[in-house]
VMD Tcl script that draws the C-alpha trace (Angstrom):
set ca {
  {73.16 106.97 108.05}
  {76.28 106.71 110.17}
  {79.31 104.70 109.11}
  {80.27 101.74 111.28}
  {83.95 101.14 111.97}
  {86.11 98.35 113.36}
  {89.59 98.64 114.82}
  {92.54 97.07 113.05}
  {96.26 97.38 113.58}
  {98.41 98.18 110.55}
  {100.60 95.13 109.90}
  {103.46 97.41 108.86}
  {103.70 100.29 111.34}
  {101.48 98.95 114.14}
  {99.24 102.02 114.32}
  {95.65 101.40 115.38}
  {93.25 102.29 112.60}
  {89.49 102.75 112.37}
  {88.34 100.99 109.18}
  {84.84 101.28 107.77}
  {82.94 98.02 107.94}
  {82.14 98.15 104.21}
  {85.90 97.86 103.47}
  {86.07 94.45 105.18}
  {87.87 92.00 102.87}
  {89.15 94.76 100.59}
  {92.61 96.20 100.11}
  {93.10 99.41 102.11}
  {96.08 101.68 102.78}
  {97.36 102.83 106.15}
  {97.06 106.62 106.43}
  {100.34 106.77 108.34}
  {102.78 104.57 106.37}
  {100.76 104.07 103.12}
  {101.25 100.29 103.17}
  {98.49 98.31 101.45}
  {96.84 95.48 103.40}
  {93.55 93.60 103.56}
  {90.95 94.88 106.02}
  {90.02 91.95 108.27}
  {88.58 91.32 111.70}
  {91.13 88.70 112.71}
  {94.83 89.55 112.78}
  {97.00 87.92 110.08}
  {99.91 85.62 110.83}
  {102.79 87.73 112.09}
  {105.57 88.50 109.65}
  {108.92 86.85 110.05}
  {111.68 88.84 111.74}
  {113.40 89.25 108.39}
  {110.25 90.70 106.79}
  {109.84 93.16 109.65}
  {113.50 94.20 109.44}
  {113.22 94.73 105.67}
  {110.09 96.86 106.13}
  {111.79 98.91 108.87}
  {114.75 99.54 106.55}
  {112.37 100.65 103.77}
  {110.66 103.11 106.11}
  {113.99 104.46 107.38}
  {115.20 104.97 103.81}
  {112.00 106.89 103.02}
  {112.50 109.14 106.04}
  {116.18 109.71 105.17}
  {115.23 110.69 101.62}
  {112.47 113.01 102.82}
  {114.72 114.80 105.31}
  {117.36 115.41 102.61}
  {114.82 117.12 100.34}
  {113.43 119.51 103.00}
  {115.02 122.97 102.62}
  {116.41 124.55 105.76}
}
mol new
graphics top color blue
foreach p $ca { graphics top sphere $p radius 0.5 }
foreach p [lrange $ca 0 end-1] q [lrange $ca 1 end] { graphics top cylinder $p $q radius 0.2 }
display resetview
């Protein structure tokens, strides 16, 4: 039997994801930014500008930490 997927945008990083239909209504994680969100067919209410800015700062801090730990 083949899995059926639906498209959903990650509410954190905006990447387009293919989510299995059986995960609908469950908590899933984005494979790109690892943020947890609920798999749903309709998009959620958009985050406030402050929430988006806070999330962007979190992601930038993660990247800054990761680049400091990579040996050259």
